[in-house]
Each structure stands twice: as structure tokens, then as C-alpha cells.
N, C-alpha and C positions, 0 to 999 in steps of 0.2 A: 504494500500500500504506500503510495506517495503522499507525503505530508508537506504542506506549504512551508517554506523557510520562514524563520522568525526574522522580523525586521525591527529597526528602531521604532518605527511607527506603530507596530502592533505589540511590542514587548510589554508595555505597561498594562495593556488590557489583560495579559496573562499573569500579571502580578497583583492585580487589584483585589481589594477586599470588597465583597458584594453581599447582597442580602443572604444568599445561600452558601457562598464560599466566604464565610465571615471570619477571616483569620485575624482580624483586629480584636476579637473577643479574647479576654485574658486567658481563658482555659486553653484555647488553641495556641496562643503565644507561649504559654508555659510548656505545653507538650512539645511544641516545635523546638523550643530551646533545649529541652531534655534530650530530644533526639539528636540535635546538632552537637551537643557537648560530648557525645559518645563517638563522634565520627571525625575523621581528619581530612576528608575530601568530598567532593560533590557526589560522586557516584555512590560512595558509602552511605551518605546521608539520604539519597533517594532510595536506596535499597532498604535502609532501616525504616524509613517512613512508610514505604510500600508494605514491608513485612508486618509493621505494627498494625496497619489498617487491615491487611489481609487476614492476619492471624488472631488479632485481639478484639476486633470489632465483629460481632457475630452476625451472620447473614440472617435477616428476619425470617425468611422462608425456611432455610436449612434448620434453624433452631426453633421455629414457630414462636417468634417473640414479638411482643408489642412493647412500647408504643411505635407508631410509624414516625420515622424521623426524616428530616429533609435538610435543614440547615446543618452545616458542618459542626457547629457547637452542640446541636442536639444529638448528633450521631456520637460524638465523643462523650457526652454526658451519660447517655443511656447504653453506650457500647453495643449498639445494634443498628442495622439499617439494611435496606435492600441495596442491590448493586449500585443504583443511582446515588443513593445517599452516601454510600461508602466512597464513591468517586468524588463527591463533594468534599468529604473530609480529607482525602489524600491531596486534592488540589489545594485545600486551605493550608495544610501542614507544609507543603512544598513552597507555596507562595509566601508563607510567613518567614521562611528562610531564604527568600529572594531567589527562588528557582522557578522560572516560568512553567506554568502547568495549566492544562485545559481539560475539557471533557470530550470524550469520543463516544460514539454509539455504534452498535451492530444491530442489524435486524435479523432475528433468529426465530426458528420454530420453537414453540413452547415445549413440545415433547414429541418423541418418536420420529423426528426428521420429516414431519409433514405439517401443513397448515393446521391451526392458525399461527400467526407470527406475533412477535412482540419486540420491543426495543430492549437492548441490554446496554448498561452503562459501564464505561471504563475510562481510563485517563490517557493523556499524552503529556510527557514531560520533555522539556528542552534540555538536552545534555550538551555541554560545551564540546565534547569530543565527537558526538554522534549526530547532533541535531535532534529533531523530534523523534521520540521513542514511545511507543504505546505499551502500557502495562495495565494489568487487570487485578484489582484488589478485592474481587467479590468474595474470595475465600475458597480454599481448596477442600477437597474431599476425595474419596477413592477414585471417582471418575473425572476429577478436575485437578489439574496441576499447573497453575500459573506461576511463573517465576520472573525474576529480574535478572536478565542475562544479556545485556546490550553487547553488540548491536542486534542480536537475534531476539525476535519477539517470541515469547512463550505465553500466549494468552489462554484464557479459560476455554474458549469455544472456537472451533474452526468454522469456516463457511462451507456448508455441505451441499445444499440443494438450491435450485432456482427459487428466488424470492428472498433468500437470505443475502445479506450484504454487509460489508464494512462501509458505513457512511463516511464520505470523504472529507469531512470538515473537522476542525478542532474548535469547539465552542468555548467561549469565555465564561458562559453561564449556562445553567440547565435549560433544556428545551421546555417550552410551555406545557407540553403534554405530560412531562415528568412531574412538574410542579403541581399540576392539576390533580393527578392521581395521588401523589403523596400528601397533598393538603386535604383532599376530599374524604379520605377514609381513615379510620382509626383502628383497624384490625388487619393483621397481616393477610388473612384469608380474603378479605375484601379487595386488597391490592392484587393478590394472585388471580382473582376472578375478573379483574379489570386492568390487566397489564397494558401499558400504552403501546401503540403501534404507529408507524409512519409509512404509508404506502410509497412504493418506489416508482420513479419514472425512469425507464431504461431505454437505451438505444444501443447500437452496435459498438459504440466506443466507450460509453460512460455509464455509471450508475449515479443517479442523483435522487433527491427527494422532492416532494412537493412543498417544501418549506424553504422560503428564502432566508439566507443567513447573511450576517455582516461581519463574521469573525475570521478570516483566514489570512 
């Protein structure tokens, strides 16, 4: 997957504290500082931050946990979140340490490699040595093994069938469809029953979505 180079004009957007990637919250800053103190270089810090979110923030569905979290500070406080929410926290921790980070999405089947489809949330981080690099903190289990191994991507889910896709953008903030679902429901099963989707527009050369974006 080809990711757009970072420029001086766009860098600040991937460092910003926002409503949902709210790294100016004291709890986020404290955790980011703790992670940084144990690392001596950028890649070590990214790896440590990634593994903290992957391994210590429980996936809401895997562990059947409430409440439903969305803001990075909520995810950290309750130590749980869906993939989307976990990606918000990882972006916040990286931005708090002045490492540009954004949000990425895949469109995947919900089960059995057949429709229906839903969005899956993950991250992209800008590494000085490698450029943009995608990583997926959703949480491992016997059938999933996502790792930090740049420049090689080791994501949780491959693209398998027609209709699945790596969405080609790096967002600075969550998609509206994600916010709507995470804000509307208060039980993990309700979210599972209403997972967000984004239909694709395809042609012979590209895969795009029907959503206009302003971040790349």
C-alpha cells in the first residue's frame, strides 16, 4: 500500500490534539512520558507505545467489556475499546511524544470471508527512517498476530476477497461513521450489531471510497 509522504504543510495536523485524539489530557501526557522514559530512540518508543495499547488495552468484543469508549483519554481510563478506539489512543500517545500519527481503515468481512462488511481501524505512524508505516493495535489472539517490524507490515487482517480493501488515506481524525457508532451505543453487543461500513467505489486502477477527505 502506498502512503502519501509527510510534508511540512501536513505534519502539524498529524501532531494535533483533537476532540478524540486528546493527548493534551494529563492522563495521556503522563502515560506518554512513562513510555518515553523507558526508550532511547524513536522506533523503540513507537514499539513500546504500540505494544502497550495492543496488549494492555482490552478489545471490547474479545473480552465482552463495557463501557464503549471513543476519546483516547476514555480508552486509557477504562483500559478497553474497540479497534477504532484503540487506534485513537495509540495516535494520542505517539502525538504526545511529537511523533506524527494518523488513523487508517480497512474494509473487511465481519466473518467467514463473505459479506457483510465493516470498517476496521488501525494506525499509521511516520518513522524518520521508513516514512509512513501502518501498525494495528487491536490486540492479538490465537488467530491474530500483529507486530511492529518496520519496514515490513505485520497487520491483524489481510485483504482476502472482493469488497475488502485497504482504504488509501491517512486520517487526522476519526471518520464520522466511527464516531456515530461509538457515541450512539452503550453496550459492546450493540456496537457489534451495528458495525460501521463505507461502500467502495472501484475502477481498474484504484480503490476509493464515497467519502471525500482532506487529510493526505
